[in-house]
C-alpha distance (Angstrom), angle and dihedral (degrees) to the residues before:
residue distance angle dihedral
X1 . . .
X2 3.78 . .
X3 3.69 120.2 .
X4 3.90 125.6 -126.2
X5 3.80 121.4 -106.9
X6 3.77 124.7 -124.2
X7 3.76 92.0 -72.6
X8 3.86 94.0 46.1
X9 3.66 96.1 -106.9
X10 3.91 121.9 134.6
X11 3.79 133.2 -140.1
X12 3.79 99.7 0.7
X13 3.77 101.5 162.8
X14 3.75 137.4 65.7
X15 3.73 109.3 22.3
X16 3.75 110.9 77.6
X17 3.84 134.9 -19.7
X18 3.84 109.7 -110.3
X19 3.79 128.4 -127.5
X20 3.75 114.2 -121.1
X21 3.84 126.8 -162.8
X22 3.78 94.8 -123.7
X23 3.74 127.9 92.4
X24 3.81 113.2 -122.7
X25 3.78 113.3 -98.9
X26 3.77 138.3 143.6
X27 3.77 119.1 -75.4
X28 3.82 114.9 -112.7
X29 3.87 88.7 -129.5
X30 3.70 134.8 -105.8
X31 3.84 128.7 48.3
X32 3.72 111.5 -35.3
X33 3.90 127.2 177.1
X34 3.82 113.9 -137.2
X35 3.85 96.3 -8.1
X36 3.70 116.3 -160.0
X37 3.80 127.6 -149.0
X38 3.92 127.6 -131.7
X39 3.78 120.6 -61.2
X40 3.92 91.9 -108.3
X41 3.71 137.2 11.1
X42 3.80 146.5 142.6
X43 3.80 101.4 -101.2
X44 3.82 128.9 45.3
X45 3.86 116.4 -142.3
X46 3.89 115.7 -96.1
X47 3.79 106.7 -170.8
X48 3.72 134.5 -164.9
X49 3.87 134.8 19.5
X50 3.67 129.3 -52.1
X51 3.74 134.0 -158.1
X52 3.85 93.9 -97.0
X53 3.77 91.3 56.8
X54 3.74 125.9 94.7
X55 3.89 111.6 -109.8
X56 3.84 92.9 -104.7
X57 3.84 88.9 65.5
X58 3.85 95.2 48.0
X59 3.83 98.0 101.2
X60 3.80 137.2 111.2
X61 3.79 94.9 -117.1
X62 3.89 92.1 60.5
X63 3.83 110.6 102.3
X64 3.85 139.7 165.5
X65 3.69 137.3 179.3
X66 3.85 115.3 -107.9
X67 3.74 129.8 -176.8
X68 3.88 107.6 -110.0
X69 3.74 95.7 -125.1
X70 3.77 90.6 56.8
X71 3.90 115.1 123.1
X72 3.72 120.1 -165.7
X73 3.77 135.0 150.5
X74 3.78 90.1 -123.9
X75 3.84 98.7 54.7
X76 3.80 121.2 75.6
X77 3.80 144.0 123.5
X78 3.76 138.2 -96.6
X79 3.73 123.2 -127.1
X80 3.79 112.4 -147.1
X81 3.72 123.1 -168.0
X82 3.80 118.0 -162.4
X83 3.74 112.7 -142.8
X84 3.81 114.7 -125.9
X85 3.77 115.0 -139.2
């Protein structure tokens, strides 16, 4: 049984990189909660490691810009359901 991370999510690294809504841009610097990218751009953010990466790159902080029309078997998305108490 795997344990959840700090946000209560399980098994986040190593399967597919995940599409994000943000366009890729430089971070402003320093610690930022829920940073957002630029309003427009060429590449959308794909975050996290994928099965073709070496283990050192399988981490949530890893990100790259990818053209939205790109189709690869190592890029996907994660469906998250928030539990209602």
